[in-house]
NUFI-549817 format. One record per atom (N, C-alpha, C): residue number from 0; atom name; z negated, y, x negated. Coordinates in steps of 0.2 Angstrom, whole numbers. Layout:
REM residues N
  seq  atom     c3     c2     c1
  NUM    CA      Z      Y      X
...
//
This chain:
REM residues 337
  seq  atom     c3     c2     c1
    0     N     68     14     61
    0    CA     67      9     68
    0     C     60     10     69
    1     N     59      9     76
    1    CA     53     10     79
    1     C     52      5     85
    2     N     46      3     87
    2    CA     45     -1     93
    2     C     38     -2     94
    3     N     37     -5     99
    3    CA     30     -7    102
    3     C     30    -14    102
    4     N     23    -17    103
    4    CA     22    -23    103
    4     C     25    -27    108
    5     N     26    -33    108
    5    CA     30    -37    114
    5     C     26    -41    118
    6     N     19    -39    118
    6    CA     15    -43    122
    6     C     11    -49    119
    7     N     13    -51    113
    7    CA     10    -55    109
    7     C      4    -52    105
    8     N     -2    -54    105
    8    CA     -8    -50    102
    8     C     -9    -53     95
    9     N     -7    -49     90
    9    CA     -8    -51     83
    9     C    -12    -46     80
   10     N    -17    -48     76
   10    CA    -21    -43     72
   10     C    -23    -45     65
   11     N    -26    -41     62
   11    CA    -29    -42     55
   11     C    -36    -46     56
   12     N    -37    -52     53
   12    CA    -42    -56     55
   12     C    -46    -58     48
   13     N    -43    -55     43
   13    CA    -47    -56     35
   13     C    -44    -50     31
   14     N    -49    -48     26
   14    CA    -47    -43     23
   14     C    -50    -44     16
   15     N    -46    -42     10
   15    CA    -49    -43      4
   15     C    -46    -37     -1
   16     N    -49    -36     -7
   16    CA    -46    -31    -12
   16     C    -49    -32    -19
   17     N    -45    -30    -24
   17    CA    -47    -31    -31
   17     C    -44    -25    -34
   18     N    -48    -23    -39
   18    CA    -46    -18    -45
   18     C    -47    -20    -51
   19     N    -44    -18    -56
   19    CA    -46    -19    -64
   19     C    -52    -17    -65
   20     N    -56    -20    -70
   20    CA    -63    -18    -72
   20     C    -62    -11    -75
   21     N    -57    -10    -80
   21    CA    -57     -3    -83
   21     C    -56      3    -80
   22     N    -60      8    -80
   22    CA    -60     14    -77
   22     C    -58     19    -82
   23     N    -53     23    -80
   23    CA    -50     29    -85
   23     C    -52     35    -81
   24     N    -56     39    -84
   24    CA    -57     46    -81
   24     C    -53     51    -83
   25     N    -53     57    -80
   25    CA    -49     62    -81
   25     C    -51     64    -89
   26     N    -57     65    -90
   26    CA    -58     66    -97
   26     C    -55     62   -103
   27     N    -55     56   -101
   27    CA    -52     51   -106
   27     C    -44     52   -107
   28     N    -41     54   -101
   28    CA    -34     56   -101
   28     C    -33     62   -105
   29     N    -37     67   -105
   29    CA    -37     73   -108
   29     C    -37     72   -116
   30     N    -39     66   -119
   30    CA    -39     65   -125
   30     C    -31     62   -127
   31     N    -27     60   -122
   31    CA    -21     57   -124
   31     C    -16     62   -123
   32     N    -17     67   -119
   32    CA    -11     72   -116
   32     C    -14     78   -115
   33     N    -10     83   -114
   33    CA    -11     90   -113
   33     C    -13     91   -105
   34     N    -20     89   -104
   34    CA    -23     90    -97
   34     C    -30     91    -98
   35     N    -33     91    -92
   35    CA    -41     92    -91
   35     C    -43     89    -85
   36     N    -49     88    -84
   36    CA    -52     86    -78
   36     C    -51     91    -72
   37     N    -52     97    -74
   37    CA    -51    103    -69
   37     C    -44    103    -67
   38     N    -39    102    -72
   38    CA    -32    103    -69
   38     C    -30     97    -65
   39     N    -33     91    -67
   39    CA    -31     86    -62
   39     C    -34     85    -55
   40     N    -40     87    -55
   40    CA    -44     87    -49
   40     C    -42     93    -45
   41     N    -40     98    -47
   41    CA    -38    104    -43
   41     C    -30    102    -39
   42     N    -26     98    -43
   42    CA    -20     98    -41
   42     C    -19     91    -37
   43     N    -24     86    -37
   43    CA    -23     79    -35
   43     C    -29     77    -31
   44     N    -35     79    -34
   44    CA    -41     76    -30
   44     C    -43     70    -34
   45     N    -40     68    -39
   45    CA    -42     62    -43
   45     C    -47     63    -49
   46     N    -52     59    -49
   46    CA    -57     60    -55
   46     C    -56     54    -60
   47     N    -54     48    -56
   47    CA    -53     42    -61
   47     C    -49     37    -57
   48     N    -46     32    -61
   48    CA    -42     27    -58
   48     C    -43     20    -62
   49     N    -42     15    -59
   49    CA    -43      8    -62
   49     C    -36      7    -67
   50     N    -36      4    -72
   50    CA    -31      2    -76
   50     C    -30     -5    -79
   51     N    -26     -8    -77
   51    CA    -25    -16    -79
   51     C    -25    -17    -86
   52     N    -29    -22    -88
   52    CA    -29    -24    -95
   52     C    -22    -26    -98
   53     N    -21    -27   -104
   53    CA    -14    -28   -107
   53     C    -11    -35   -105
   54     N    -16    -39   -104
   54    CA    -14    -46   -102
   54     C    -15    -48    -94
   55     N    -16    -42    -90
   55    CA    -18    -43    -83
   55     C    -11    -41    -79
   56     N     -9    -46    -76
   56    CA     -3    -45    -71
   56     C     -4    -44    -64
   57     N      1    -43    -61
   57    CA     -1    -41    -53
   57     C     -4    -47    -50
   58     N     -1    -53    -51
   58    CA     -5    -59    -48
   58     C    -12    -60    -50
   59     N    -14    -57    -55
   59    CA    -21    -58    -57
   59     C    -26    -53    -52
   60     N    -23    -48    -49
   60    CA    -26    -45    -44
   60     C    -25    -47    -37
   61     N    -19    -50    -36
   61    CA    -18    -52    -29
   61     C    -21    -59    -28
   62     N    -23    -63    -33
   62    CA    -26    -69    -31
   62     C    -33    -68    -29
   63     N    -38    -65    -32
   63    CA    -45    -64    -29
   63     C    -45    -59    -22
   64     N    -40    -54    -22
   64    CA    -40    -51    -15
   64     C    -37    -56    -10
   65     N    -33    -60    -11
   65    CA    -31    -65     -6
   65     C    -36    -70     -5
   66     N    -40    -72     -9
   66    CA    -46    -77     -8
   66     C    -51    -74     -4
   67     N    -52    -67     -5
   67    CA    -57    -63     -1
   67     C    -55    -63      6
   68     N    -49    -62      8
   68    CA    -46    -61     14
   68     C    -46    -67     18
   69     N    -44    -73     14
   69    CA    -44    -80     17
   69     C    -51    -82     19
   70     N    -56    -80     15
   70    CA    -63    -81     15
   70     C    -65    -78     22
   71     N    -63    -72     22
   71    CA    -65    -67     28
   71     C    -63    -70     34
   72     N    -57    -73     35
   72    CA    -53    -75     40
   72     C    -56    -83     42
   73     N    -60    -86     37
   73    CA    -62    -92     39
   73     C    -57    -98     37
   74     N    -52    -96     33
   74    CA    -46   -100     32
   74     C    -46   -102     25
   75     N    -41   -108     24
   75    CA    -40   -110     17
   75     C    -32   -108     16
   76     N    -30   -108      9
   76    CA    -23   -107      7
   76     C    -19   -111     11
   77     N    -20   -118     12
   77    CA    -16   -122     15
   77     C    -15   -120     22
   78     N    -19   -116     25
   78    CA    -17   -114     33
   78     C    -12   -109     34
   79     N    -10   -106     28
   79    CA     -5   -100     28
   79     C      2   -103     28
   80     N      6   -100     32
   80    CA     13   -103     32
   80     C     18    -97     31
   81     N     15    -91     29
   81    CA     19    -85     27
   81     C     15    -80     22
   82     N     18    -79     16
   82    CA     16    -75     12
   82     C     20    -69      9
   83     N     18    -63     10
   83    CA     23    -58      8
   83     C     19    -53      3
   84     N     22    -52     -3
   84    CA     19    -48     -7
   84     C     23    -41     -8
   85     N     20    -36     -6
   85    CA     23    -29     -7
   85     C     21    -26    -13
   86     N     27    -25    -17
   86    CA     25    -23    -24
   86     C     32    -20    -27
   87     N     31    -16    -32
   87    CA     37    -14    -36
   87     C     35    -16    -44
   88     N     29    -20    -45
   88    CA     28    -21    -51
   88     C     26    -29    -51
   89     N     31    -34    -49
   89    CA     29    -41    -49
   89     C     28    -44    -56
   90     N     25    -49    -57
   90    CA     24    -52    -63
   90     C     30    -53    -67
   91     N     36    -54    -64
   91    CA     42    -54    -67
   91     C     48    -54    -62
   92     N     54    -53    -64
   92    CA     59    -52    -59
   92     C     59    -58    -55
   93     N     59    -64    -57
   93    CA     59    -70    -53
   93     C     56    -76    -58
   94     N     52    -80    -55
   94    CA     51    -81    -48
   94     C     46    -76    -45
   95     N     46    -74    -38
   95    CA     42    -70    -35
   95     C     35    -70    -36
   96     N     31    -65    -36
   96    CA     24    -66    -36
   96     C     22    -69    -30
   97     N     25    -68    -24
   97    CA     23    -72    -18
   97     C     23    -79    -20
   98     N     28    -82    -23
   98    CA     29    -90    -24
   98     C     24    -91    -29
   99     N     22    -87    -34
   99    CA     17    -89    -38
   99     C     10    -90    -35
  100     N      9    -85    -31
  100    CA      2    -84    -27
  100     C      2    -90    -22
  101     N      7    -92    -18
  101    CA      7    -98    -14
  101     C      4   -104    -18
  102     N      7   -105    -24
  102    CA      6   -110    -27
  102     C     -2   -111    -30
  103     N     -4   -104    -32
  103    CA    -11   -104    -34
  103     C    -16   -105    -28
  104     N    -13   -103    -22
  104    CA    -18   -104    -16
  104     C    -18   -111    -13
  105     N    -13   -115    -15
  105    CA    -12   -121    -12
  105     C     -8   -120     -4
  106     N     -5   -115     -4
  106    CA     -1   -114      2
  106     C      6   -117      2
  107     N      6   -124      1
  107    CA     12   -128     -1
  107     C     17   -127      5
  108     N     16   -126     11
  108    CA     21   -126     16
  108     C     23   -118     18
  109     N     21   -114     14
  109    CA     22   -106     16
  109     C     29   -104     13
  110     N     32   -100     17
  110    CA     38    -96     14
  110     C     34    -91     11
  111     N     36    -89      5
  111    CA     33    -83      1
  111     C     39    -80     -3
  112     N     38    -73     -3
  112    CA     42    -69     -7
  112     C     39    -61     -8
  113     N     43    -58    -11
  113    CA     41    -51    -13
  113     C     45    -46     -9
  114     N     42    -41     -8
  114    CA     45    -35     -4
  114     C     45    -28     -8
  115     N     50    -25     -8
  115    CA     50    -19    -12
  115     C     52    -13     -8
  116     N     47     -9     -6
  116    CA     48     -3     -3
  116     C     44      3     -5
  117     N     43      3    -12
  117    CA     39      9    -15
  117     C     32      8    -12
  118     N     29     14    -12
  118    CA     22     15     -9
  118     C     21     12     -2
  119     N     27     12      1
  119    CA     27     11      9
  119     C     27      3      9
  120     N     28     -1      4
  120    CA     29     -8      4
  120     C     23    -12      9
  121     N     17    -10      9
  121    CA     12    -13     13
  121     C     14    -12     20
  122     N     16     -6     23
  122    CA     18     -5     30
  122     C     24    -10     32
  123     N     29    -10     27
  123    CA     35    -14     28
  123     C     33    -21     29
  124     N     28    -23     24
  124    CA     26    -30     24
  124     C     23    -32     31
  125     N     18    -28     33
  125    CA     15    -29     39
  125     C     19    -30     45
  126     N     24    -25     45
  126    CA     29    -25     51
  126     C     33    -32     50
  127     N     35    -35     45
  127    CA     39    -40     44
  127     C     34    -47     46
  128     N     28    -47     44
  128    CA     24    -52     45
  128     C     22    -52     53
  129     N     21    -46     56
  129    CA     20    -46     64
  129     C     26    -49     67
  130     N     32    -47     65
  130    CA     39    -49     68
  130     C     39    -57     68
  131     N     37    -60     63
  131    CA     38    -67     61
  131     C     32    -71     66
  132     N     27    -68     66
  132    CA     22    -71     70
  132     C     23    -70     78
  133     N     25    -64     79
  133    CA     27    -63     86
  133     C     33    -67     89
  134     N     37    -69     85
  134    CA     43    -73     86
  134     C     42    -80     85
  135     N     37    -82     83
  135    CA     34    -89     83
  135     C     37    -93     77
  136     N     39    -89     72
  136    CA     41    -92     66
  136     C     36    -94     61
  137     N     30    -90     61
  137    CA     25    -92     58
  137     C     18    -92     62
  138     N     13    -95     59
  138    CA      7    -95     64
  138     C      1    -90     60
  139     N      1    -91     54
  139    CA     -4    -87     50
  139     C      0    -84     44
  140     N     -1    -77     43
  140    CA      2    -74     37
  140     C     -3    -71     33
  141     N     -1    -71     26
  141    CA     -5    -67     21
  141     C      0    -62     19
  142     N     -3    -55     20
  142    CA      1    -50     17
  142     C     -3    -46     12
  143     N      0    -46      6
  143    CA     -4    -42      0
  143     C      1    -36     -3
  144     N     -3    -31     -3
  144    CA      0    -25     -6
  144     C     -3    -23    -13
  145     N      1    -22    -18
  145    CA     -2    -21    -24
  145     C      3    -19    -30
  146     N      0    -15    -34
  146    CA      5    -13    -41
  146     C      0    -12    -46
  147     N      4    -14    -52
  147    CA      1    -11    -58
  147     C      6     -6    -62
  148     N      6      0    -59
  148    CA     10      4    -61
  148     C      9      7    -68
  149     N      3      6    -71
  149    CA      1      8    -78
  149     C      6      5    -82
  150     N      9     -1    -80
  150    CA     13     -4    -85
  150     C     20      0    -85
  151     N     21      4    -81
  151    CA     28      7    -81
  151     C     27     15    -81
  152     N     21     17    -84
  152    CA     20     24    -85
  152     C     21     26    -93
  153     N     24     32    -94
  153    CA     24     35   -100
  153     C     18     39   -101
  154     N     13     36   -106
  154    CA      6     39   -106
  154     C      6     45   -110
  155     N     12     49   -111
  155    CA     12     55   -114
  155     C     14     60   -109
  156     N     16     57   -103
  156    CA     18     62    -97
  156     C     13     64    -92
  157     N     10     69    -92
  157    CA      5     71    -88
  157     C      7     71    -80
  158     N     13     73    -80
  158    CA     16     74    -73
  158     C     16     67    -69
  159     N     16     61    -72
  159    CA     16     55    -68
  159     C      9     51    -70
  160     N      7     51    -76
  160    CA      2     46    -78
  160     C     -4     48    -75
  161     N     -6     54    -73
  161    CA    -13     57    -70
  161     C    -13     54    -63
  162     N     -8     53    -60
  162    CA     -8     51    -53
  162     C     -9     44    -51
  163     N     -7     39    -55
  163    CA     -6     32    -53
  163     C    -13     28    -56
  164     N    -14     23    -53
  164    CA    -19     17    -54
  164     C    -17     11    -52
  165     N    -21      6    -53
  165    CA    -19     -1    -52
  165     C    -24     -5    -47
  166     N    -21     -8    -42
  166    CA    -25    -12    -38
  166     C    -22    -16    -33
  167     N    -24    -20    -28
  167    CA    -22    -24    -24
  167     C    -26    -25    -18
  168     N    -23    -26    -12
  168    CA    -27    -28     -6
  168     C    -23    -33     -2
  169     N    -27    -37      2
  169    CA    -23    -42      6
  169     C    -27    -43     12
  170     N    -22    -45     17
  170    CA    -25    -46     24
  170     C    -22    -52     28
  171     N    -25    -55     31
  171    CA    -23    -61     35
  171     C    -21    -59     42
  172     N    -15    -60     45
  172    CA    -13    -59     51
  172     C    -13    -66     55
  173     N    -16    -65     61
  173    CA    -15    -71     66
  173     C    -15    -68     73
  174     N    -13    -73     78
  174    CA    -13    -72     85
  174     C    -20    -71     87
  175     N    -22    -66     92
  175    CA    -28    -65     94
  175     C    -29    -65    102
  176     N    -34    -64    105
  176    CA    -34    -64    112
  176     C    -32    -57    115
  177     N    -35    -52    112
  177    CA    -33    -45    114
  177     C    -33    -41    107
  178     N    -29    -35    109
  178    CA    -30    -30    104
  178     C    -24    -31     99
  179     N    -25    -29     92
  179    CA    -21    -30     87
  179     C    -16    -24     87
  180     N    -10    -26     84
  180    CA     -5    -21     82
  180     C     -1    -19     89
  181     N      0    -12     89
  181    CA      3     -9     95
  181     C     10     -7     93
  182     N     12     -5     88
  182    CA     18     -3     86
  182     C     19     -1     79
  183     N     25     -1     77
  183    CA     28      1     70
  183     C     33      6     70
  184     N     33     11     65
  184    CA     39     15     64
  184     C     41     15     56
  185     N     47     13     54
  185    CA     49     12     48
  185     C     55     17     47
  186     N     56     19     41
  186    CA     63     22     39
  186     C     63     23     31
  187     N     70     25     30
  187    CA     72     26     23
  187     C     77     31     22
  188     N     77     34     17
  188    CA     82     39     15
  188     C     84     38      8
  189     N     89     34      7
  189    CA     91     33      0
  189     C     94     39     -4
  190     N     96     44     -1
  190    CA     98     50     -4
  190     C     93     53     -8
  191     N     86     51     -7
  191    CA     81     54    -11
  191     C     79     49    -15
  192     N     82     44    -17
  192    CA     80     40    -22
  192     C     79     42    -29
  193     N     83     46    -31
  193    CA     82     49    -38
  193     C     76     54    -39
  194     N     73     55    -34
  194    CA     67     59    -34
  194     C     61     56    -37
  195     N     61     49    -36
  195    CA     56     45    -38
  195     C     59     38    -40
  196     N     60     36    -46
  196    CA     63     30    -47
  196     C     62     27    -55
  197     N     64     22    -57
  197    CA     63     19    -63
  197     C     71     17    -65
  198     N     74     21    -69
  198    CA     81     21    -71
  198     C     83     14    -74
  199     N     79     12    -78
  199    CA     82      6    -83
  199     C     78      0    -80
  200     N     81     -6    -81
  200    CA     78    -13    -80
  200     C     81    -17    -74
  201     N     86    -14    -71
  201    CA     89    -17    -66
  201     C     97    -18    -68
  202     N    101    -20    -64
  202    CA    108    -22    -65
  202     C    112    -16    -66
  203     N    110    -10    -64
  203    CA    114     -4    -65
  203     C    113     -2    -72
  204     N    107     -2    -75
  204    CA    106      0    -82
  204     C    101     -5    -85
  205     N    103    -11    -87
  205    CA     98    -16    -90
  205     C     95    -12    -96
  206     N     88    -15    -97
  206    CA     84    -13   -103
  206     C     88    -15   -109
  207     N     88     -9   -114
  207    CA     92    -11   -120
  207     C     87     -6   -125
  208     N     89     -6   -131
  208    CA     86     -3   -136
  208     C     87      5   -135
  209     N     94      7   -133
  209    CA     95     13   -130
  209     C     91     16   -125
  210     N     90     12   -119
  210    CA     86     15   -114
  210     C     79     15   -116
  211     N     77     11   -120
  211    CA     70     11   -122
  211     C     69     17   -126
  212     N     74     19   -131
  212    CA     73     25   -135
  212     C     73     32   -130
  213     N     77     31   -125
  213    CA     77     37   -121
  213     C     72     37   -115
  214     N     67     32   -116
  214    CA     61     31   -111
  214     C     63     31   -104
  215     N     69     27   -102
  215    CA     71     27    -96
  215     C     68     20    -92
  216     N     64     17    -96
  216    CA     60     12    -93
  216     C     53     13    -90
  217     N     52     20    -90
  217    CA     46     23    -87
  217     C     48     26    -80
  218     N     43     27    -76
  218    CA     44     30    -69
  218     C     46     38    -71
  219     N     51     39    -67
  219    CA     52     47    -66
  219     C     52     50    -60
  220     N     49     55    -59
  220    CA     47     59    -53
  220     C     48     66    -53
  221     N     52     69    -47
  221    CA     52     75    -46
  221     C     47     77    -42
  222     N     41     79    -44
  222    CA     35     80    -40
  222     C     36     85    -34
  223     N     39     90    -35
  223    CA     39     95    -30
  223     C     43     92    -24
  224     N     49     89    -26
  224    CA     52     86    -20
  224     C     49     80    -16
  225     N     45     77    -20
  225    CA     42     71    -17
  225     C     36     74    -13
  226     N     33     79    -15
  226    CA     27     83    -12
  226     C     30     85     -5
  227     N     36     89     -5
  227    CA     38     91      1
  227     C     40     85      6
  228     N     43     80      3
  228    CA     45     75      7
  228     C     39     71     11
  229     N     34     70      6
  229    CA     28     66      9
  229     C     24     71     14
  230     N     24     77     14
  230    CA     20     81     19
  230     C     23     81     25
  231     N     30     80     25
  231    CA     34     80     31
  231     C     34     74     35
  232     N     35     68     31
  232    CA     36     61     34
  232     C     29     58     36
  233     N     24     60     32
  233    CA     17     58     35
  233     C     16     60     42
  234     N     17     66     44
  234    CA     16     69     50
  234     C     22     66     55
  235     N     28     67     53
  235    CA     33     65     58
  235     C     32     57     60
  236     N     31     53     55
  236    CA     31     46     56
  236     C     25     44     61
  237     N     19     47     60
  237    CA     14     46     64
  237     C     15     49     71
  238     N     17     55     72
  238    CA     19     59     79
  238     C     24     54     82
  239     N     29     52     79
  239    CA     34     48     82
  239     C     31     41     85
  240     N     27     38     82
  240    CA     24     31     83
  240     C     19     33     89
  241     N     15     37     89
  241    CA     10     38     93
  241     C     13     40    100
  242     N     19     44    100
  242    CA     23     46    106
  242     C     26     40    109
  243     N     28     35    105
  243    CA     31     30    108
  243     C     27     25    110
  244     N     21     25    108
  244    CA     15     21    111
  244     C     11     24    116
  245     N     14     29    119
  245    CA     11     34    124
  245     C      3     35    122
  246     N      2     37    116
  246    CA     -4     39    113
  246     C     -4     46    111
  247     N    -10     48    109
  247    CA    -11     55    106
  247     C    -15     55    100
  248     N    -15     60     96
  248    CA    -19     61     90
  248     C    -27     60     92
  249     N    -29     62     98
  249    CA    -35     61    100
  249     C    -38     54    101
  250     N    -33     50    102
  250    CA    -34     43    103
  250     C    -36     39     96
  251     N    -34     42     90
  251    CA    -35     39     84
  251     C    -43     40     82
  252     N    -45     34     81
  252    CA    -52     34     78
  252     C    -53     34     70
  253     N    -48     30     67
  253    CA    -48     30     60
  253     C    -41     31     58
  254     N    -40     36     53
  254    CA    -33     37     50
  254     C    -33     35     43
  255     N    -29     31     41
  255    CA    -28     29     34
  255     C    -21     31     31
  256     N    -21     36     28
  256    CA    -14     37     25
  256     C    -13     35     18
  257     N     -7     34     16
  257    CA     -6     32      8
  257     C    -10     37      4
  258     N    -13     35     -1
  258    CA    -18     39     -5
  258     C    -13     41    -11
  259     N     -9     46    -10
  259    CA     -6     49    -15
  259     C     -8     56    -19
  260     N    -11     60    -15
  260    CA    -14     66    -17
  260     C    -17     69    -12
  261     N    -23     72    -14
  261    CA    -28     74     -9
  261     C    -25     81     -5
  262     N    -21     84     -8
  262    CA    -18     90     -5
  262     C    -13     88      0
  263     N     -9     82     -1
  263    CA     -5     79      4
  263     C     -9     77     10
  264     N    -15     74      9
  264    CA    -19     71     14
  264     C    -22     77     18
  265     N    -24     82     15
  265    CA    -27     88     18
  265     C    -21     91     23
  266     N    -15     91     20
  266    CA    -10     94     24
  266     C     -8     90     31
  267     N     -8     83     30
  267    CA     -7     79     35
  267     C    -12     79     41
  268     N    -19     79     39
  268    CA    -23     80     45
  268     C    -23     86     48
  269     N    -22     92     44
  269    CA    -21     98     48
  269     C    -16     99     52
  270     N    -10     96     50
  270    CA     -4     96     54
  270     C     -4     92     61
  271     N     -7     86     60
  271    CA     -8     82     65
  271     C    -13     83     70
  272     N    -19     87     67
  272    CA    -25     88     71
  272     C    -30     83     72
  273     N    -30     79     67
  273    CA    -35     74     66
  273     C    -41     77     63
  274     N    -46     76     66
  274    CA    -53     78     62
  274     C    -53     75     55
  275     N    -54     78     49
  275    CA    -55     76     43
  275     C    -59     70     42
  276     N    -65     70     46
  276    CA    -70     65     45
  276     C    -67     58     48
  277     N    -62     58     51
  277    CA    -59     52     53
  277     C    -54     49     48
  278     N    -53     53     43
  278    CA    -48     50     38
  278     C    -51     47     33
  279     N    -49     41     30
  279    CA    -52     37     25
  279     C    -48     40     18
  280     N    -53     42     14
  280    CA    -50     45      7
  280     C    -54     41      1
  281     N    -50     38     -3
  281    CA    -52     36     -9
  281     C    -48     37    -16
  282     N    -43     41    -15
  282    CA    -39     43    -20
  282     C    -43     46    -26
  283     N    -49     49    -25
  283    CA    -53     51    -30
  283     C    -55     46    -35
  284     N    -56     40    -32
  284    CA    -58     35    -37
  284     C    -53     29    -40
  285     N    -47     29    -36
  285    CA    -42     25    -37
  285     C    -36     27    -39
  286     N    -34     34    -38
  286    CA    -28     36    -39
  286     C    -23     34    -34
  287     N    -17     35    -36
  287    CA    -11     32    -31
  287     C    -10     24    -33
  288     N    -12     20    -30
  288    CA    -11     13    -31
  288     C     -5     10    -27
  289     N     -1     14    -26
  289    CA      6     12    -23
  289     C      5      7    -17
  290     N      8      2    -17
  290    CA      8     -3    -12
  290     C      1     -6    -10
  291     N     -4     -5    -15
  291    CA    -11     -7    -14
  291     C    -15     -1    -11
  292     N    -13      5    -10
  292    CA    -17     10     -8
  292     C    -19      9     -1
  293     N    -15      8      4
  293    CA    -18      7     11
  293     C    -22      1     12
  294     N    -21     -5     10
  294    CA    -26    -10     10
  294     C    -33     -9      7
  295     N    -32     -5      1
  295    CA    -39     -4     -2
  295     C    -42      1      2
  296     N    -39      6      5
  296    CA    -43     11      9
  296     C    -46      7     15
  297     N    -41      3     18
  297    CA    -44     -1     24
  297     C    -50     -5     22
  298     N    -50     -8     16
  298    CA    -56    -12     14
  298     C    -63     -7     13
  299     N    -61     -1     10
  299    CA    -66      4     10
  299     C    -69      6     17
  300     N    -65      7     22
  300    CA    -67      9     28
  300     C    -71      3     31
  301     N    -69     -3     30
  301    CA    -73     -9     33
  301     C    -80     -9     30
  302     N    -80     -8     23
  302    CA    -86     -9     19
  302     C    -91     -4     21
  303     N    -88      2     23
  303    CA    -92      8     24
  303     C    -94      8     32
  304     N    -92      3     36
  304    CA    -94      2     43
  304     C    -90      7     47
  305     N    -85      9     45
  305    CA    -80     13     49
  305     C    -76     10     54
  306     N    -75      4     54
  306    CA    -70      0     59
  306     C    -74     -4     64
  307     N    -73     -3     70
  307    CA    -77     -7     75
  307     C    -72     -9     80
  308     N    -74    -15     83
  308    CA    -70    -18     89
  308     C    -67    -12     94
  309     N    -61    -12     94
  309    CA    -57     -8     99
  309     C    -56     -2     96
  310     N    -56      0     90
  310    CA    -55      7     87
  310     C    -48      7     86
  311     N    -44     13     87
  311    CA    -38     13     86
  311     C    -37     16     79
  312     N    -33     12     75
  312    CA    -32     14     67
  312     C    -25     15     67
  313     N    -24     21     63
  313    CA    -17     23     62
  313     C    -16     23     54
  314     N    -11     19     52
  314    CA    -10     18     45
  314     C     -2     22     44
  315     N     -2     26     38
  315    CA      5     29     37
  315     C      6     29     30
  316     N     12     26     28
  316    CA     13     27     20
  316     C     20     30     19
  317     N     21     32     13
  317    CA     28     35     11
  317     C     28     34      3
  318     N     35     33      1
  318    CA     36     32     -6
  318     C     43     31     -8
  319     N     44     29    -14
  319    CA     51     27    -17
  319     C     55     24    -13
  320     N     61     26    -13
  320    CA     67     24     -8
  320     C     72     29     -6
  321     N     70     34     -3
  321    CA     63     36     -1
  321     C     62     33      5
  322     N     55     30      7
  322    CA     54     26     12
  322     C     48     29     16
  323     N     47     28     22
  323    CA     41     29     25
  323     C     39     24     31
  324     N     32     23     33
  324    CA     32     19     38
  324     C     25     20     41
  325     N     24     19     47
  325    CA     17     19     51
  325     C     16     13     55
  326     N      9     12     56
  326    CA      8      7     62
  326     C      1      9     65
  327     N      1      6     71
  327    CA     -5      7     75
  327     C     -8      1     77
  328     N    -14      0     76
  328    CA    -18     -7     77
  328     C    -25     -5     81
  329     N    -26     -9     86
  329    CA    -32     -9     89
  329     C    -37    -14     85
  330     N    -42    -12     83
  330    CA    -45    -15     78
  330     C    -49    -21     81
  331     N    -49    -27     78
  331    CA    -52    -33     81
  331     C    -56    -36     75
  332     N    -62    -39     77
  332    CA    -67    -41     72
  332     C    -64    -48     71
  333     N    -65    -51     65
  333    CA    -62    -58     63
  333     C    -65    -63     68
  334     N    -71    -63     70
  334    CA    -73    -67     75
  334     C    -69    -68     82
  335     N    -65    -63     83
  335    CA    -61    -63     89
  335     C    -55    -67     88
  336     N    -53    -70     82
  336    CA    -47    -74     81
  336     C    -48    -81     83
//
């Protein structure tokens, strides 16, 4: 699906993020499995990642990120009437982390739920929130992207464990006078599902002693196929959306791709023709934080003074599903809300 804004100006008016305290370096990983700092950096660009504590769940990251976003927007939890949490690692199957978060924030009148679209979840959630606000169903939305994939990793498997980290980011969406989101492009190819999936734990294969013994409750990934998919859709999704919005790569001021692997990111900017200095990269410090990746990078861009009123920001994600999605937003400062 692809479309442009319908004339209602909706933008990000608040932004916040949170990562666990524990830093796990490549050298520390090399004491757990057959790997090294050089091996990981050469293939991924990652040097360290944040890992949640044993008693730290997704909502423990979402809550402070959401509070920061609300404060940035000058709002209280009770001002929010829609909460979407994009994640594949909720606190539990049900109730949703969104509902738990709504209660903690005092958003008693908010619709709240979780959304699962792999690492593309934040992009899907942004599009849903935009549609609800543009359609008049909601006035102010809180969109949170976050994951604690360390809980689903086989810590003896270097092909997956070295890639992922934990973190969450949150944004507030409101109507504004001018600017804001210009369009979205979203897609999915379920035939690629087996390339990146969690076999056990659902209704198809409930967790049991047998599935645990066979280690089917850990993330499984065909790295070669996922790499091929990612390098293709990061480019095609962005190009399709820019074309639909009658814009070009020359118009893009800030490029924020999903932080999966630095080789994928370098391929994307080369194919798109976007100068590398316009791309935000923090995968070296956080690894792949799944749904938390893009909002964490957005927060880094803001903290680094890289976002200015009127800048065109291109965000593109891809992940399990297999899914992909892009959005274009004309950046507005919170004071413009």
